C-alpha positions as CSV (number, residue, x, y, z in Angstrom):
1,M,101.7,81.3,-49.1
2,T,105.5,81.7,-49.6
3,E,107.5,82.3,-46.5
4,P,109.3,85.4,-46.0
5,N,112.8,86.4,-45.6
6,A,114.7,85.9,-42.1
7,L,114.3,89.7,-41.6
8,H,110.8,90.3,-42.5
9,S,109.5,87.2,-40.3
10,L,111.1,88.8,-37.1
11,W,110.0,92.1,-38.3
12,L,106.2,90.7,-38.8
13,T,106.7,88.9,-35.7
14,E,107.4,91.7,-33.5
15,A,104.7,93.9,-35.4
16,I,102.1,91.3,-34.0
17,R,103.4,91.3,-30.6
18,L,103.0,95.2,-30.6
19,R,99.3,95.0,-31.7
20,E,98.6,92.2,-29.5
21,E,100.2,94.4,-26.3
22,Q,98.1,97.5,-27.3
23,A,94.8,96.0,-28.9
24,G,94.4,92.6,-27.1
25,P,95.3,89.0,-28.2
26,L,94.1,88.1,-31.6
27,E,92.0,85.2,-32.4
28,D,95.1,82.9,-33.4
29,L,93.6,79.1,-32.7
30,E,94.4,78.2,-36.6
31,A,97.6,80.3,-36.4
32,N,98.7,78.2,-33.2
33,R,97.5,74.8,-35.0
34,Q,99.8,75.6,-37.8
35,A,102.7,76.7,-35.9
36,R,102.5,73.5,-33.8
37,Q,102.3,71.4,-37.2
38,H,105.4,73.1,-38.6
39,G,107.4,72.5,-35.7
40,G,110.9,73.9,-34.5
41,D,111.4,75.5,-31.3
42,L,109.5,78.3,-29.7
43,A,111.0,81.1,-31.6
44,Q,110.4,79.5,-35.0
45,R,106.6,78.4,-34.2
46,I,106.1,82.3,-32.9
47,R,107.4,83.4,-36.2
48,H,105.1,81.0,-37.7
49,R,102.2,82.1,-36.0
50,A,103.1,85.7,-36.6
51,V,103.3,85.0,-40.3
52,F,100.1,83.5,-40.4
53,L,98.4,86.2,-38.8
54,A,100.4,88.9,-40.6
55,E,99.1,86.9,-43.9
56,R,95.4,86.7,-42.5
57,D,94.9,90.4,-41.3
58,G,97.0,92.1,-44.2
59,Q,100.4,93.1,-42.4
60,R,102.1,91.0,-44.4
61,H,100.6,93.3,-47.7
62,A,101.0,96.2,-45.3
63,L,105.2,95.4,-44.9
64,A,105.2,95.6,-48.8
65,R,103.4,98.7,-49.1
66,W,105.7,100.3,-46.3
67,A,109.1,98.7,-48.0
68,Q,107.6,100.6,-51.0
69,G,107.1,103.8,-49.3
70,A,110.5,103.2,-47.8
71,R,112.1,102.9,-51.3
72,L,110.2,105.9,-52.5
73,A,111.3,107.8,-49.4
74,L,115.1,107.3,-49.8
75,L,114.9,107.9,-53.7
76,L,113.2,111.2,-52.2
77,L,116.3,112.0,-50.0
78,A,118.7,111.0,-52.5
79,V,117.1,113.5,-54.9
80,V,117.5,116.2,-52.4
81,A,121.0,115.0,-51.8
82,L,121.7,115.5,-55.6
83,F,120.5,119.1,-55.8
84,S,122.0,120.1,-52.7
85,G,125.5,119.2,-53.6
86,A,125.2,120.7,-56.9
87,G,124.0,123.8,-54.8
88,L,127.0,123.4,-52.8
89,A,129.6,123.8,-55.5
90,M,127.7,126.5,-57.2
91,A,127.7,128.5,-54.1
92,A,131.6,127.9,-53.6
93,L,132.5,129.2,-56.9
94,G,130.1,131.5,-57.7
95,D,129.4,133.2,-61.0
96,G,132.6,133.5,-62.4
97,L,132.6,137.5,-62.2
98,R,134.7,137.5,-58.4
99,P,137.6,135.8,-57.9
100,V,136.7,132.8,-55.6
101,N,138.1,132.7,-52.3
102,V,139.9,129.3,-51.8
103,F,138.8,128.7,-48.0
104,W,135.4,130.2,-48.5
105,A,135.2,127.7,-51.1
106,L,136.4,125.1,-49.2
107,G,134.3,125.8,-46.0
108,S,131.2,125.7,-48.3
109,L,131.9,122.6,-49.9
110,L,133.1,120.7,-46.8
111,G,132.0,122.6,-43.6
112,L,128.6,121.5,-42.8
113,N,129.6,117.6,-43.9
114,L,132.6,117.7,-41.6
115,L,130.8,119.1,-38.6
116,L,128.0,116.5,-38.8
117,L,130.7,113.9,-39.3
118,L,132.4,114.6,-36.1
119,S,128.7,114.5,-34.3
120,W,128.1,111.4,-36.0
121,A,131.7,110.0,-34.8
122,V,131.6,111.4,-31.2
123,G,128.1,109.9,-30.7
124,L,129.1,106.3,-32.2
125,L,132.3,106.5,-30.0
126,L,131.1,107.8,-26.6
127,T,127.5,106.4,-26.6
128,G,126.8,103.8,-29.2
129,E,124.3,105.6,-30.6
130,T,124.2,108.3,-33.6
131,P,121.9,111.3,-34.0
132,A,118.8,110.0,-35.8
133,G,117.5,113.0,-37.5
134,L,117.8,111.8,-41.0
135,G,116.8,108.4,-39.7
136,R,113.5,109.6,-38.5
137,L,112.8,111.5,-41.3
138,W,113.3,108.3,-43.4
139,L,110.8,106.5,-41.0
140,W,108.4,108.9,-41.2
141,L,108.1,109.7,-44.8
142,S,108.1,105.9,-45.2
143,G,105.1,105.7,-42.9
144,K,103.6,108.4,-44.8
145,L,104.2,107.1,-48.4
146,A,103.0,103.8,-47.1
147,R,99.0,105.1,-46.7
148,D,97.8,101.8,-44.7
149,A,96.5,101.5,-41.5
150,Q,97.9,98.1,-40.8
151,A,101.8,99.6,-41.4
152,A,100.8,101.5,-38.2
153,H,103.0,98.9,-35.7
154,L,105.7,98.3,-38.8
155,G,108.0,101.2,-38.1
156,P,108.1,101.2,-34.2
157,A,108.7,97.1,-34.7
158,L,111.7,97.7,-37.1
159,V,113.2,99.7,-34.7
160,L,112.7,98.0,-31.7
161,L,113.8,95.0,-33.5
162,L,117.3,96.8,-34.4
163,Q,118.0,98.4,-31.0
164,R,118.4,94.7,-29.6
165,Q,121.3,94.0,-31.2
166,R,122.2,97.8,-31.7
167,L,122.1,97.7,-35.6
168,N,120.0,100.5,-35.9
169,R,123.4,102.7,-35.4
170,W,124.9,100.7,-38.6
171,V,121.1,101.0,-40.7
172,I,121.2,105.0,-39.8
173,G,125.0,105.2,-40.6
174,S,124.6,103.3,-44.0
175,L,121.6,106.1,-44.6
176,V,123.4,109.2,-43.6
177,N,127.1,108.6,-45.1
178,G,125.5,107.4,-48.1
179,L,123.2,110.3,-48.6
180,W,126.3,112.4,-47.9
181,L,128.6,110.8,-50.6
182,L,125.9,111.4,-53.1
183,A,125.7,115.1,-52.0
184,L,129.5,115.5,-52.5
185,L,129.9,113.2,-55.4
186,S,126.8,115.8,-57.1
187,A,129.3,118.6,-55.7
188,M,132.1,117.3,-57.4
189,V,130.7,116.6,-60.7
190,T,128.7,120.4,-60.5
191,L,132.3,121.2,-59.7
192,L,134.4,120.1,-62.3
193,L,131.6,121.0,-64.7
194,L,131.8,124.8,-63.8
195,L,135.9,124.6,-63.5
196,A,135.6,123.2,-67.1
197,T,133.2,126.0,-68.4
198,R,134.0,129.2,-66.8
199,R,137.3,130.9,-66.2
200,Y,137.7,131.4,-62.1
201,G,140.8,133.5,-60.4
202,F,141.6,132.2,-57.0
203,V,142.3,134.4,-53.8
204,W,142.9,134.0,-50.1
205,E,142.0,136.7,-47.8
206,T,143.0,137.8,-44.3
207,T,143.3,140.9,-41.7
208,I,145.3,139.1,-38.5
209,L,146.7,136.2,-40.4
210,G,149.8,136.1,-41.8
211,A,150.9,134.9,-45.4
212,D,153.2,132.3,-43.7
213,T,149.9,130.7,-42.1
214,F,148.0,130.5,-45.3
215,V,150.8,128.7,-46.8
216,A,151.4,126.0,-44.5
217,L,147.7,125.5,-44.2
218,T,147.5,125.0,-48.0
219,Q,150.5,122.7,-48.4
220,A,149.1,120.6,-45.1
221,L,145.8,119.9,-46.9
222,G,147.1,119.5,-50.2
223,A,149.9,116.9,-49.1
224,L,147.6,113.9,-48.9
225,P,145.8,114.8,-52.5
226,G,148.9,115.4,-53.6
227,V,149.7,111.3,-53.2
228,F,146.9,110.6,-55.6
229,G,148.4,112.9,-58.3
230,F,146.3,116.2,-57.4
231,S,148.2,119.3,-58.1
232,T,149.3,122.1,-54.8
233,P,150.5,126.0,-55.5
234,D,153.8,126.2,-54.6
235,S,154.6,129.0,-52.0
236,G,155.6,131.4,-54.9
237,M,151.8,131.4,-56.2
238,I,150.2,131.4,-52.6
239,R,151.8,134.3,-51.6
240,A,150.5,135.8,-55.1
241,S,147.3,135.0,-54.4
242,G,147.2,136.7,-51.2
243,D,146.3,140.1,-52.7
244,T,144.9,139.7,-56.4
245,A,144.0,136.4,-58.2
246,V,147.3,135.4,-60.0
247,N,146.5,135.9,-63.9
248,L,148.4,132.7,-65.0
249,E,146.8,129.6,-66.7
250,V,149.4,127.3,-64.3
251,A,147.9,129.1,-61.2
252,R,144.3,128.6,-62.2
253,Q,145.0,125.1,-62.9
254,A,146.8,124.5,-59.6
255,W,144.3,125.8,-57.7
256,A,141.6,124.0,-59.2
257,G,143.2,120.7,-58.9
258,W,143.9,121.5,-55.0
259,L,140.3,122.3,-54.6
260,V,138.9,119.0,-56.3
261,G,141.7,116.8,-54.4
262,V,140.8,118.4,-51.0
263,L,137.0,117.5,-51.7
264,L,137.5,114.2,-52.9
265,V,140.1,113.3,-49.9
266,Y,138.5,114.9,-47.2
267,G,134.8,114.7,-48.5
268,I,134.1,112.1,-50.6
269,L,136.5,109.2,-49.5
270,P,135.5,109.3,-45.7
271,R,131.7,109.3,-46.5
272,L,132.6,106.3,-49.0
273,L,134.8,104.3,-46.3
274,L,131.9,104.8,-43.5
275,A,128.9,104.3,-45.9
276,A,131.0,100.7,-46.7
277,L,131.8,100.1,-42.9
278,C,128.0,100.6,-41.9
279,L,126.6,98.5,-44.6
280,W,129.3,95.7,-44.0
281,R,128.4,95.9,-40.1
282,W,124.7,95.8,-41.0
283,R,124.9,92.6,-43.4
284,R,127.0,90.9,-40.6
285,G,124.5,91.9,-37.9
286,Q,121.4,90.4,-39.3
287,A,122.8,87.0,-38.6
288,R,122.2,87.8,-34.9
289,L,118.7,89.0,-35.2
290,D,116.2,86.9,-33.1
291,L,113.4,87.5,-30.8
292,D,113.5,88.0,-27.0
293,L,111.6,85.4,-25.8
294,K,112.1,87.0,-22.0
295,L,109.3,89.5,-23.5
296,P,105.7,88.9,-22.1
297,G,104.3,88.9,-25.5
298,Y,106.7,86.4,-26.2
299,S,106.5,84.0,-23.2
300,A,102.9,83.7,-22.7
301,L,102.7,82.1,-26.0
302,R,104.8,78.9,-24.8
303,E,102.1,76.8,-23.5
304,R,100.1,77.3,-26.4
305,L,102.7,76.8,-29.0
306,M,104.6,74.0,-27.1
307,P,102.1,72.5,-24.9
308,S,103.2,70.0,-22.4
309,S,100.0,68.1,-23.3
310,E,97.6,68.5,-26.3
311,R,94.4,69.9,-25.2
312,L,91.1,72.0,-27.0
313,G,91.5,75.5,-27.6
314,V,88.8,78.1,-27.3
315,S,88.0,80.4,-30.2
316,D,87.3,83.6,-30.2
317,A,84.5,85.7,-32.5
318,A,85.4,85.0,-36.2
319,P,87.1,87.6,-38.5
320,A,85.3,90.3,-40.1
321,H,87.4,89.6,-43.5
322,L,87.6,86.5,-45.1
323,P,90.4,86.2,-47.7
324,G,90.0,83.7,-50.4
325,V,91.1,79.7,-49.1
326,Q,94.3,78.8,-50.2
327,T,95.2,75.6,-48.9
328,S,99.2,74.5,-48.5
329,V,98.1,70.7,-48.5
330,T,99.0,68.9,-51.7
331,T,97.7,66.0,-53.2
332,G,101.1,64.0,-52.4
333,H,100.9,64.9,-48.9
334,S,96.8,63.7,-48.4
335,N,94.6,61.1,-48.5
336,G,91.1,59.5,-48.6
337,A,88.0,61.7,-48.6
338,L,85.5,63.2,-46.0
339,L,82.3,64.4,-45.5
340,V,81.3,67.0,-42.4
341,A,78.4,69.0,-41.9
342,I,78.1,72.1,-40.1
343,E,75.3,73.1,-37.7
344,L,72.7,70.9,-39.4
345,D,68.9,70.7,-38.6
346,P,68.7,67.7,-35.9
347,Q,65.5,66.6,-38.1
348,R,67.6,65.7,-40.7
349,T,68.5,61.9,-41.4
350,W,72.5,62.3,-41.5
351,P,74.5,61.0,-43.2
352,P,73.4,59.7,-45.8
353,A,74.8,56.7,-47.6
354,L,78.2,56.5,-47.7
355,P,80.6,54.2,-49.6
356,A,83.2,52.8,-48.0
357,S,85.9,54.9,-49.5
358,V,84.4,58.0,-48.0
359,S,84.3,58.6,-43.9
360,D,81.7,60.3,-42.1
361,A,82.9,63.2,-40.0
362,G,79.5,63.8,-38.2
363,V,78.2,67.3,-37.6
364,L,80.3,70.1,-35.9
365,D,78.2,71.4,-33.8
366,S,80.5,72.6,-30.8
367,R,83.4,74.2,-30.6
368,E,84.8,70.6,-28.9
369,S,83.6,69.1,-32.1
370,R,85.4,71.4,-34.4
371,N,88.5,71.8,-32.8
372,H,89.2,67.9,-32.3
373,L,88.3,67.5,-36.4
374,L,90.8,70.2,-37.0
375,E,93.5,68.5,-34.9
376,Q,93.1,65.4,-36.8
377,L,92.9,67.5,-40.0
378,S,96.3,69.1,-39.6
379,R,97.8,65.5,-39.3
380,F,95.9,63.5,-41.6
381,P,94.8,66.1,-44.5
382,P,91.7,64.2,-46.9
383,A,92.7,64.4,-50.5
384,R,88.9,65.8,-50.9
385,L,86.7,67.2,-48.3
386,A,83.2,67.9,-48.8
387,I,81.5,70.5,-46.4
388,A,77.8,70.3,-45.8
389,C,75.7,73.6,-44.8
390,D,72.3,74.3,-44.5
391,P,71.2,77.0,-46.8
392,Q,68.2,77.7,-44.1
393,R,70.6,79.4,-41.7
394,S,72.2,82.6,-42.6
395,P,76.1,82.2,-43.5
396,D,77.3,84.0,-40.2
397,R,81.1,85.1,-40.0
398,G,81.8,82.3,-38.0
399,S,80.5,79.6,-39.7
400,L,82.2,81.0,-42.9
401,A,85.6,80.9,-40.8
402,L,84.8,77.5,-40.1
403,I,84.6,76.9,-43.7
404,A,88.0,78.5,-44.7
405,E,89.6,76.8,-42.1
406,L,88.5,73.3,-42.9
407,A,89.1,74.0,-46.8
408,R,92.7,75.0,-45.7
409,S,93.3,71.7,-44.3
410,A,92.4,69.5,-47.3
411,A,93.9,69.3,-50.8
412,A,90.4,69.9,-52.5
413,T,87.2,71.3,-51.3
414,R,83.5,71.4,-52.2
415,V,80.5,73.1,-50.4
416,W,77.4,71.1,-50.1
417,L,74.2,73.4,-49.6
418,V,72.2,70.6,-48.5
419,P,68.5,70.9,-50.2
420,A,66.0,71.6,-48.2
421,P,63.5,68.6,-46.8
422,A,60.7,67.5,-48.7
423,G,57.9,70.2,-48.7
424,H,60.2,73.0,-47.8
425,S,61.8,75.3,-49.9
426,L,64.6,77.7,-49.6
427,D,64.6,81.5,-49.1
428,P,66.1,82.6,-52.5
429,Q,67.9,85.6,-50.7
430,R,69.3,83.7,-48.0
431,L,70.5,81.3,-50.9
432,G,72.1,84.1,-52.6
433,D,74.2,85.5,-49.6
434,W,75.6,81.7,-49.4
435,H,76.1,82.4,-52.9
436,E,77.9,85.4,-52.8
437,A,79.7,84.5,-49.1
438,L,81.4,81.3,-50.6
439,S,82.2,83.0,-53.9
440,Q,84.5,85.5,-52.0
441,L,86.2,82.4,-50.2
442,Q,87.1,81.2,-53.8
443,L,85.5,77.9,-53.0
444,P,83.5,75.5,-55.4
445,Y,79.5,75.1,-53.9
446,G,76.4,73.6,-55.4
447,E,73.4,71.6,-54.4
448,E,74.4,68.1,-56.2
449,N,75.5,65.2,-53.8
450,P,79.2,65.4,-53.5
451,I,79.4,61.5,-53.1
452,A,80.5,60.7,-56.4
453,W,83.1,63.4,-56.3
454,L,84.2,62.0,-53.1
455,D,84.4,58.3,-53.9
456,S,86.8,59.4,-56.7
457,A,89.2,59.9,-54.4
458,H,90.9,56.6,-54.1
459,D,91.0,56.4,-58.2
């Protein structure tokens, strides 16, 4: 299997920890052995163990489904942002039959945006956290769209992983500011289209404020956009617009340029800069992500993954579902041929005559013999492995799990369904069960003696 990237391996590791905390320890004998063989420090071995378990139990596939759901959820939120921005622009300008109140229009375009931006900034500066409404909505939608029972721990695991380095605020910040940027860009495009296709007049109205207040406010807001070349109405135009819309082309163009400039400078540019800042901080922070080895779920693995002395483990019940075997052993890292039997009838004569090139691993009839052989195979994988099974016995889950585990430790594997002794016959139903089970494991099998195949390993 291909190794996931650093973020995904940490994410899967945290998800496995949460799963074991809630449901109890997983059957991890092979995972621990693979992690010890992989080497590295404790954190690397814990991550390798978790990736193995996630691959075996389907959580890695669930992560891919969750990521797909997250992208789809983000797309849905982006579509909502686009339509919302267009709606803001149309609400601000109206249908063109009545003059546009410039400050009501400005409030419609920027009012909610500025309030939420201020709330986000205050939360970031005072508490180090930001309102997570959109973030929680995105996580909720991602989980719903994933539609995978194995994804239950992925959302909480991601939140806990990011909180340790306080990266959740930058992820949420990138999401929030990015969506608001999209909404404001949509509003800008809609605003320009409306201004280009309809004739609008602009006014300002007041009951208790004087004209000088609006002149000063309009010119103050237009000062910074003016640096970028946007027009600002002069004081005469502003005063004249207080009673009725000035029916002059130059006045309409000046007010339209002022409105577009204010939206760009005080709405779009801040969101663009903040989105870029959050994204930059998130990318830098990813390098600091790591496991908290002080957590009980990780500290309990120290002796199993970095034992002070080699010792045999204990295997729990085999898993209910056995995926196809995919060995990671290559012919360049394997050597020799090996024959091993699983729970054969003691009355059988064993082993058969073997050439010098084929080694006999005996009969695995106990956990101790099984674990001892698997430890040996992890160090010295054979080029060819034949596993002898007694088809007179039912193919129980434990035997099939052992066959899969042995097969992953060799470059090539065949299962030998040993024929019945003379005077006995095999049960067709039971033999069919073996064929079906081994086909699911995607392992070659048959009743023919595999000695010749094993002997060719040294050719």
